[in-house]
C-alpha positions as CSV (number, residue, x, y, z in Angstrom):
1,M,151.1,147.3,17.8
2,S,152.3,143.9,19.2
3,G,153.9,141.2,17.1
4,E,152.3,137.8,16.3
5,I,153.0,134.1,16.2
6,F,151.5,132.6,13.1
7,F,150.6,128.9,13.2
8,S,150.1,126.7,10.1
9,T,150.2,123.1,9.2
10,D,151.1,121.1,6.1
11,G,150.1,117.5,6.7
12,D,152.0,116.4,9.8
13,I,154.4,119.3,9.9
14,A,153.6,122.5,11.8
15,T,155.2,125.9,11.1
16,L,155.4,128.7,13.7
17,T,156.4,132.1,12.3
18,L,157.7,134.9,14.5
19,S,156.3,138.1,13.1
20,N,157.1,141.6,14.3
21,P,158.2,143.1,10.9
22,D,158.8,146.7,12.1
23,K,161.3,145.4,14.7
24,L,163.1,142.6,12.9
25,N,160.8,140.1,14.6
26,A,161.8,141.2,18.1
27,I,159.8,139.2,20.6
28,D,157.4,141.2,22.7
29,S,155.4,140.0,25.8
30,A,152.4,139.0,23.8
31,M,154.5,136.9,21.5
32,W,156.2,135.1,24.3
33,V,152.8,134.1,25.6
34,A,151.6,133.1,22.2
35,L,154.7,131.1,21.6
36,R,154.1,129.1,24.8
37,E,150.4,128.6,23.9
38,A,151.4,127.5,20.4
39,F,153.5,124.7,21.8
40,E,150.8,123.7,24.2
41,R,148.5,123.4,21.1
42,I,151.1,121.3,19.4
43,A,151.5,119.1,22.4
44,A,147.7,118.5,22.2
45,T,147.8,117.5,18.5
46,P,149.3,114.0,18.3
47,A,149.0,113.9,14.5
48,L,151.9,116.4,14.2
49,R,155.4,115.0,13.8
50,C,157.7,118.0,13.4
51,V,157.7,121.7,14.0
52,I,159.6,124.3,11.9
53,L,160.2,127.7,13.6
54,R,161.1,130.7,11.4
55,G,161.0,134.4,11.3
56,A,158.7,136.4,9.0
57,G,160.6,137.6,5.9
58,D,164.3,137.0,5.3
59,K,165.9,139.8,7.4
60,A,165.7,138.2,10.8
61,F,164.8,135.0,12.7
62,A,164.3,137.3,15.7
63,A,166.4,140.2,16.9
64,G,166.0,139.6,20.6
65,G,163.3,140.8,23.0
66,D,161.4,144.0,22.4
67,I,163.7,146.5,24.2
68,E,161.1,149.2,24.0
69,E,159.0,147.2,26.5
70,F,161.7,146.8,29.1
71,L,161.0,150.1,30.8
72,T,157.6,148.8,31.8
73,V,157.8,145.0,31.9
74,R,161.0,145.0,33.9
75,A,160.6,148.2,35.9
76,T,160.9,146.4,39.3
77,V,162.4,143.1,40.4
78,D,158.9,141.6,40.8
79,D,158.0,142.8,37.3
80,A,161.3,141.3,35.9
81,L,160.7,138.0,37.6
82,H,157.2,137.8,36.2
83,Y,158.5,138.7,32.7
84,H,161.4,136.3,32.6
85,D,159.9,133.4,34.5
86,T,156.2,133.5,33.5
87,L,156.6,134.7,30.0
88,V,160.1,134.1,28.5
89,A,161.4,131.1,30.4
90,A,158.0,129.4,30.2
91,A,158.0,129.8,26.4
92,L,161.5,128.5,26.1
93,D,160.8,125.5,28.4
94,A,157.7,124.7,26.2
95,I,160.0,124.5,23.2
96,R,162.6,122.3,25.0
97,A,159.8,120.1,26.4
98,C,158.1,119.6,23.0
99,A,157.9,115.8,22.5
100,I,158.2,116.1,18.7
101,P,161.3,117.3,16.8
102,T,161.8,121.0,16.2
103,V,163.7,122.6,13.4
104,A,164.8,126.3,13.4
105,A,165.0,127.9,10.0
106,I,167.3,130.9,10.5
107,Q,167.6,133.8,8.1
108,G,169.2,137.1,9.0
109,A,169.6,138.2,12.7
110,C,169.3,135.6,15.4
111,V,170.1,137.6,18.5
112,G,169.3,137.6,22.2
113,G,165.9,136.1,22.7
114,G,166.0,134.8,19.1
115,L,169.2,132.9,19.9
116,E,167.6,131.6,23.0
117,I,164.6,130.3,21.0
118,A,166.8,128.7,18.3
119,G,169.0,127.1,21.0
120,C,166.0,125.3,22.4
121,C,165.2,123.7,19.1
122,D,166.6,120.3,18.1
123,L,168.1,121.3,14.8
124,R,169.1,124.7,13.5
125,I,169.6,125.4,9.8
126,A,170.9,128.8,8.9
127,G,171.7,130.9,5.8
128,E,175.2,132.1,5.0
129,S,174.3,135.7,5.9
130,A,172.7,134.8,9.3
131,R,174.2,136.5,12.3
132,F,174.2,135.3,15.9
133,G,174.9,136.7,19.4
134,A,173.7,138.3,22.6
135,P,175.3,141.7,23.0
136,I,173.3,142.6,26.0
137,N,176.4,143.5,28.0
138,R,176.2,146.8,26.0
139,L,172.7,147.4,27.3
140,G,173.7,146.9,30.9
141,F,171.7,143.8,31.7
142,S,172.4,140.1,32.1
143,M,170.8,137.0,30.6
144,Y,168.3,135.5,33.1
145,P,169.6,132.1,34.3
146,G,166.3,130.4,33.4
147,E,166.9,131.5,29.8
148,M,170.5,130.2,29.6
149,A,169.6,126.5,29.9
150,G,169.1,125.8,26.2
151,L,172.2,127.5,25.1
152,L,174.3,126.0,28.0
153,D,173.1,122.5,27.0
154,L,173.9,123.3,23.4
155,V,177.4,124.8,23.4
156,G,178.6,124.4,27.0
157,P,180.0,127.0,29.4
158,A,183.1,128.1,27.4
159,V,181.2,129.2,24.3
160,L,178.3,130.6,26.2
161,L,180.6,132.8,28.2
162,E,182.4,133.9,25.1
163,I,179.1,135.0,23.6
164,L,178.0,136.8,26.7
165,L,181.3,138.3,27.9
166,E,182.4,139.6,24.5
167,G,179.0,140.5,23.1
168,R,180.4,139.7,19.7
169,I,178.2,139.0,16.7
170,L,179.1,135.7,15.0
171,D,178.7,134.9,11.3
172,A,177.0,131.6,10.3
173,R,180.2,129.7,9.7
174,E,181.7,130.6,13.1
175,A,178.4,129.7,14.8
176,L,178.5,126.4,13.0
177,Q,182.1,125.8,14.2
178,K,181.1,126.6,17.8
179,G,178.2,124.2,17.8
180,L,175.4,126.7,17.6
181,L,174.1,125.4,14.3
182,T,173.4,122.0,12.7
183,R,174.2,123.2,9.2
184,V,174.6,126.2,7.0
185,T,173.2,126.6,3.5
186,D,172.7,129.3,0.8
187,D,170.3,132.0,2.0
188,E,167.7,131.2,-0.6
189,K,167.7,127.5,0.4
190,V,167.1,127.8,4.1
191,L,163.4,127.2,4.1
192,D,163.7,124.4,1.5
193,E,166.4,122.7,3.6
194,A,164.3,123.0,6.8
195,R,161.4,121.5,5.0
196,A,163.5,118.7,3.6
197,S,164.9,118.1,7.1
198,A,161.3,117.9,8.5
199,A,160.4,115.5,5.7
200,R,163.2,113.2,6.7
201,I,162.1,113.3,10.3
202,V,158.5,112.5,9.6
203,A,159.5,109.6,7.3
204,G,160.7,107.8,10.5
205,A,158.7,106.3,13.2
206,P,157.1,109.1,15.2
207,L,157.3,107.3,18.6
208,V,161.0,106.6,18.0
209,A,161.6,110.4,17.4
210,R,159.9,111.1,20.7
211,W,161.9,108.5,22.5
212,H,165.2,109.7,21.1
213,K,164.4,113.2,22.4
214,Q,163.3,111.8,25.7
215,W,166.5,109.8,26.2
216,V,168.9,112.5,25.1
217,H,167.3,114.9,27.6
218,R,167.4,112.2,30.3
219,L,171.1,111.4,29.7
220,M,172.0,115.1,29.9
221,R,170.6,115.2,33.4
222,G,173.2,112.7,34.4
223,G,173.0,109.8,36.9
224,A,172.8,106.1,36.2
225,L,169.6,104.7,34.6
226,S,167.3,102.8,36.9
227,D,166.3,99.3,36.1
228,E,162.8,100.6,35.3
229,E,164.3,103.1,32.8
230,K,166.4,100.5,31.1
231,R,163.4,98.3,30.6
232,A,161.4,101.3,29.3
233,A,164.1,101.8,26.6
234,F,162.6,98.7,24.9
235,D,159.0,99.9,24.9
236,F,159.3,100.0,21.1
237,L,159.1,96.2,21.1
238,A,155.4,96.4,21.7
239,T,154.6,98.9,19.0
240,D,152.9,98.4,15.6
241,D,155.6,100.7,14.1
242,Y,158.4,98.3,15.2
243,K,156.5,95.4,13.5
244,E,155.9,97.6,10.4
245,G,159.5,98.7,10.2
246,L,160.9,95.1,10.3
247,E,158.3,93.9,7.8
248,A,159.0,96.7,5.4
249,F,162.8,96.1,5.7
250,F,162.5,92.4,4.8
251,A,159.9,93.2,2.1
252,K,162.2,95.9,0.7
253,R,159.4,98.5,0.7
254,K,158.9,101.9,2.3
255,P,157.4,101.6,5.8
256,V,154.1,103.3,6.7
257,F,154.3,104.3,10.3
258,T,151.1,105.1,12.3
259,G,152.6,106.2,15.6
260,R,151.1,103.2,17.4
């Protein structure tokens, strides 16, 4: 029986739940496809302003890919390329390309593919007992380059190589110190803190959140901004939300942003 990706919404916040309870939410082929499709659905729903990713239950965010599948889905080089490019990397790219902010709520094991998913999110909030790593060197296979991008952007080559070369499992505090996490909280408060973070995000102007993500990604690609890009950085001047934000500030009231 394959796992599932559950999709739900609460107002302008979407929640995606990775569910494969018999395997600590390990991500199988169908789940990678469903994850990509979920983010395509989110991209087509402009009313949404934040996405929370979590694992079902409290034992794991996701304990990697479903290793039981590997003998079939990666039996040949062509099979492996299809699996890692068309299924896994495509899902990770969809998370990274998501225009609206993403928050990973991490409880328990966050390993391998689970760590890759969390690394593609904008914020990562974990419980004290969460554990992190990618001990695939003990299984005799390497991380596909197309799946490294999110982690490499997040922690840089030194930490990524430490994770991959040693295959060591990190506790939440060390993961925080190394830059893998945004914050650590009590285990029982992870989901509440993720929801509070999402609420703070949606309280801001939604176009601004999208632009902040866009410009961070653009700056990470390097190179000087073109004159056209510099001018585009002031697109907010023509928005209703900019007018509303200033009016609310001067009137000492809470702004009501519409995303226009």
